N, C-alpha and C positions, 0 to 999 in steps of 0.2 A: 560581641562576633560582630564579624565585618558584614559590609552590605555587599549581597548578593552581586551585586553588578556592579560594573566600570556604569558612566553614563552613556557608553559607544552602544553599549548590551540593551538600556532601560528602553522597552518601548510607549512608555508613558510622556513622554518629551520630544522635542525634534519634529521635523517634517514627517509627515507620514507617510509620503511616496519615497523618501527616501530610506527613511528605517525600515519598513516591509521589503524593499530591495534589497538594502543589504542584509536583511535576516534571511529572503528567500533565496538568494542568488547561492550561497552556499550550499542551500537544500536542493539544490535543482542542482547543480555541478555535481554532488555529491551521490544525488541518486543516478545521474548521468552516468557517471561510472557504473556505479552498481548495475545497470541497464545495458554498459556493456559487457561485464562479468558475465549476467545472464544471457544476454543472447554470444555472446562466445564460446560457453554451453552447448548452445544446440549450431550453431556456426561449423565449430571441433566435431560437434556428435555427426552429423550429418553427413559430412562433407568425410570423414576418415572411417563412421563406422557402419553407416547405412539409413535409407529411409525410414526401418523398423522403429532402428535405436532412437531417433527422432521422435518419432511419432510417441516412445516413450515418458522420452524428457518434456516433452511441452503437452503432452495429453495428460500430464500428472499433474500440469502446472493447479488447476481447478481445484485442485484436492487440497494441495498445498496454500492454496491463496485463502481458502475455507478455514486451514485450522491456524496458520501465523494470522488471521484478522481476526480470529476472535481473540487472540493474545491482543495484539496491537491495540483493541478497540478499548481495554480496560490501560496500555500502556497513553493512550491518547485522555483519557479519565484521567488518568494519574498528571501526565503532564498541564491539563487544566487547570485543578487542586492547584499543584504545584505553583502555575504562575496566574494564578488570581491572589493565592496570598504571598507570592512574590512584589506584586504591583502594590499590596498593600499594607508593604516593608512587615510582614511579620516571620519572623527571622524562626522564634521557635515554632511556630506551626510546622512551616517552610522546613524546617530539619526533621521534623518526625514522621511528613507528608512522602518524602523523601526516601524516609529510612523501611517505612511500612509500604513503599512502593517495589524496593529493593527484593523484601521478603516476598512477595507476590512475585515477582519473576522469577524465584529460585522455585517456589512452587509451583508454576505454569511451565518452568522447563522439566519438573519431573511427571506432570499430567501428560502436555503435548509428546516427549520422549514414548513412555505406555501407551498410550492410547493410540500415538502414527505407529509406532512396529506392530502391533498387536490388530490393528483395523483396516491396516493398509490393504492385503489381499482380499479380504469382504467387500470393501467399498470399491475397489477395484473391477468385478466381479456384478456388483451393483449397476457400475455405470456400463457393462457393457462391454468391458474394454475388448477388443478382436487378443485371440487366441495368440498369433505370432508377435502381438506387442505386450501382452502380459506379464510373461517373466522377464523382461528388461524393465516394465514399468516397477515393477514389484519391490523388485531390487534397487530401484534405484530411491523410490519414494523411503524403504525401511532402513536404508543407512541414513537419508537426508532426516529424518525425523528422530534415529538414533543419537544424531549429533545435534541434534534441535535446540539445547544447551546455549551453546556460540550464538548462535541466531536471536534467543529470547532476551539472554541478558545484553549484547547488543545493543538492543532496540530498547531494552528497559534503559539502562545509562544515555543511553543520547537523547530519549525522553527526557530526562534529565534537565541535562544538559541544553536542551532546545527550550526548554518552559522557562530558564535563565535567560533568556535572549542569544544563546551560545550556540549558533550556527557553522562558526568554523571552523571547529576543532572533529565532529562528526563528518565534515569535509575531509581534511588531512589523513580520518580513519577507513573511511569508504575508497580512499584513493589506493592504499595501499591495500587493502582488502581485495578490491580490483583486483591490481596486478599482481597479487597471490596469487587470486583465482585462476589467471588467466595462464601461466607461467603453471603453476600445478596442473591446470587440464592437461597442455602439451608437453608435460613430462609422463603424466600416469599415461595418457591416452596414443600421441606420437610415438613416445620413445619404449616406455613398459608393456603399449598395446592391449592396455587395462577396454574394456567398455564400457557401460553405462553408470559400471560402479566405480570406476576414476574419475567422470564427471563427479558425480555426487559427492565423493570425497574429496575431489578440491573445492568445491562449495564449503562444507562444513568445517575446512580446515583455516578457509580465510577466512571467516564467520567468526570463529572461537579468536585468532589473532585479532580481529578488531573488536570482539566484545574486553579482551583482556587491556588492549591500548584505552579504551574508553573509562571502565572501570579504573585503570591506574589513575586517569585524571582527574578523577572524583574523589579520590581516594587523597590527592596531593593539594587538593584544594582546603581553603583557609576561609571558607565561608558557611552559608546555610546551608548549601545543595553538598556539602561535604559529606563521603561516606564514612561514618567509623564502623568497622567491622560487631564492636560489639554492642553499638547500638539498634543493628538490625532485626527489627520485630515487628510484628502485626499491633497496629493502634485500633482499638474498634470504629474508634470515630474517624478515622484517616480511611478504614476499608469502607467504611457506610459512604462519603464523601466521594471516594473514588471508586466506588460500585454506582453512587445515583450518575454520573458519568458518561462513567465506562461500559457498565452492562449495556445500556442501549445503542452505544458504538457498537459495541461489541457486534452484536445482534443484528446492526445494521452489516457490516461485516460481513458476519454470516445469511445473511438475506442475497446480498449479491452475490458473493463468490457460488450458496447452492442453489441460486437461479444458474450461475453460467457452470457449475458442474451438469444440471440435467440439462443443459447448451448441449454441454459438453459428448453429455450420453446418447443427447440425439445427434449428435456429429456422429457420434463413435458409431452408426450405427448404417452409417454410409461406405465409407473403405477406408483402411489404414492410409489411402493416398490423403483422402480430407483432414483426415484428424493430423497428418503432417503439414500440408499446404497450409491450412487454417490456424495452426500451431504456432507455424510458423511466423506468419505475418502476425498474430497476438504479441510474439516474441519480441517482434520491431515495433509496435502501433504502443508496449509500453514508452519507446522514448519520447512519441509525442506526446503521451501524456504527464510528463514531466513536470514541465509545469505545472499541472493542476495539484499534481502531488505537491510542490514548492508551496504555491500559493496559499492550499488547502490550511499546509501545515503554519503557515505565515499569518492566515487569518484565524485559526485558532487561538495562536498564541497572544498576538495582536491584541486581540477583543477579550482576552480571560485579561491579560495586564490591565488595560484599560479600563474593564467591570471592574476588575480589584480597586483601582486607585478611582473611578468613581469619572474617569475621564470619555461622558456620555457622548460628546460632541465627536471626540475621535474616530469612537467605536463607527459611528456611521460616517465620516467621511473614507476611513480606512476600508471599509466592508466594499464603499461601493469601487472603490481605487480597485480594489483587488480583485472584483467581480469582471467590471469594464474590462482588463486587461489581462486577467485568464480567457473571455471571451474570444479576445482579438488576434493572443498569440495561438491557440488553440486552434483557430478555424487558419488561421495561416500558414500551418503545420499541416492540417487538413488538406491544402491543395497541393501541397508536397509531396504527401504520401498518395495522393488520387492518381498523376504524374508520374510518380517513379515507384509505383508498387510490381512490376514483372520487375523491374533491375531490387528492389527490396526483397523480395519472397524466391530468389532465385539465389542470393548469394547463401540460402539456407540447405538449398539442395539442388539438382539440375533437372529433375523429373520432369518432364512437361504437364503430365497432373498435378501433383503436387502442387507445381505452380499455379497451374488455372485455379486450383481451391484457393488458393491463397489471396490471387489477385480481386477475384470474385467479392472478396470478404474485405477486401480494401476499398474495392470500389462504389460497393454497399454503405459503409460507415464513416468513410474521411469526410464526406463533405458536413456530418454532422457532428464535428469533435467539438465546437462550441458549443451542443448542448450539454456533454457530459461533463465538460468541463465546468460550463455553468450550475450543475446539479453537484458537483460535488464540495466548490468552493461554498454554494450558498448552505451546504451540509455544516461544512466547517465554523460559518458564521453562526448557524442556530446555535451549535455547541456550543460557542464563546459565548453566544449571549443566556446563556443557560438551559437550553429547549433539548437538551439529548432528543427525547422521544420525537421529536416532530421529524427527523433526517428517518430515524425508525420506520415510521410509521410510513412517510413518503416510499419511500425503498421497499418495505416488507408488500404493500400495495402498486406501486407504478413498478419496481425493478425485478417482482421476484414475484406474485399472484398473479400479476397478466401472463407474466412471461410464462407461468405452469400452467393457465388455463390457457392459453393459447396452442404450446405442444403437445397438451396430453389432448386436446378436441379436435383442432384442425390440424396438428402434425400427426395423428393418425391415419385421418382420412386421403390428407394433401402429402406426403410422405416426399418434402422436395428440400433440400439442402437451402435454399432460398427462404424461405421459411425462417430459421435460426439465423440466419443474416440479419432479416429486416427486421426482427425483434427488438434489435438493441435502437436502433434510431429512432421507433416507436413509442418504448418506453422511454428513451430518453425527451424524447417530445413531452410527454406526460409528468414525468417530474420535473419541467421545466415551465411547466405552467402553475404546478402547484407549489412551487419555491417563488416563485413570485407574485403570488399571492401571501404567502405567509413572511415575505421579506417586506411587504407593504404593509402589514398588520402590525410587525414589531419596530417601522419607524426606519426602516434602512432604505425604501424608499418613501416619497412624500411628504409630508410635515410632520408627523408626530417624531416624538424625540425618541431614541431609540435609549433601553435601560435593558439590563440584564434580573 
């Protein structure tokens, strides 16, 4: 069997900074296009349908993120396992992990579709979704989850490609997916006069197209990450190892998204204008966090491959590089967001009240972007080092327990939208302090040698 990678995609040798940047850059550009089409949904819906439809699309984001975040945790766990085996050049066990990952992706597709469609109305009611938003929000989510197979399998296939060091082909697929989504948005909403169902259907179809392209790439490869349909099965040992890394990561994602759902429920108690304004800003905020996503994925794969190869010196240097540049880039973006917040939010809707809520959220959060960036990349570093429980516990306490405790106690007495907005930078600060201590303990900072 041929080696999985060419020297260009092997992350265990060559200049560290160059390797990380070349790996992270396509991920950044790809997610930039993905964020464009997510934002296009909101802009087209907000301007062509109205503010209640915008609230339905943006206000359901926390539910979507919580559901898919659980699956993505397992996808990240599988990527760590595959990357470590690639780094160790264990081609037989790499192939076994790849096929187990695909089998798990199929199983998650079925579970997410069924649970999403059946539980949507009840979850929206628990969140206190306003009556004028509920019908459209429910319709949007049912269509989205009804077609979630495309999203799940695309991320399964892309996770395998990225674990091998290939971040370029996922970029191509995301660009095509983004363009397809925007075109379908315009056709369904502007031409066929559909509502939020048109936006949801456009997203589902574009994700299915991307899944087909990524799957085709893996089926046609001639190395240890090639998918052979007859070999797709559950291997117990692989499942245990993937679960070891994936379950804590899935739990971490759910903890973060659960806290966001609870905060969204608090926001829902104010008005549909608050939902639309803050939801619109959060859509735009996704652009600011793209470097975080790119460096997080780069760190996870880089460290996993080098741990597998026993290159501990590269692990330490690479982690430091990723953390430093994440802080620098995200804070620069935060300053830009603070300055241009009114123009950013008004692109989604022209209602002055909607704009006011969105700008308030932006002005409170933007200067603290460096903290959330550091926390996410530090979390990826810990997973790569083989410490998946650490980020789970940090996020469970700092980002979930603290937020829930504050909103369920002080929030009932002091019913003010600013409480829901300030809770983010406060908890980002807490997690940053804890991660600094953990990284020093594990040798990323200080004189102790990093190890996994």
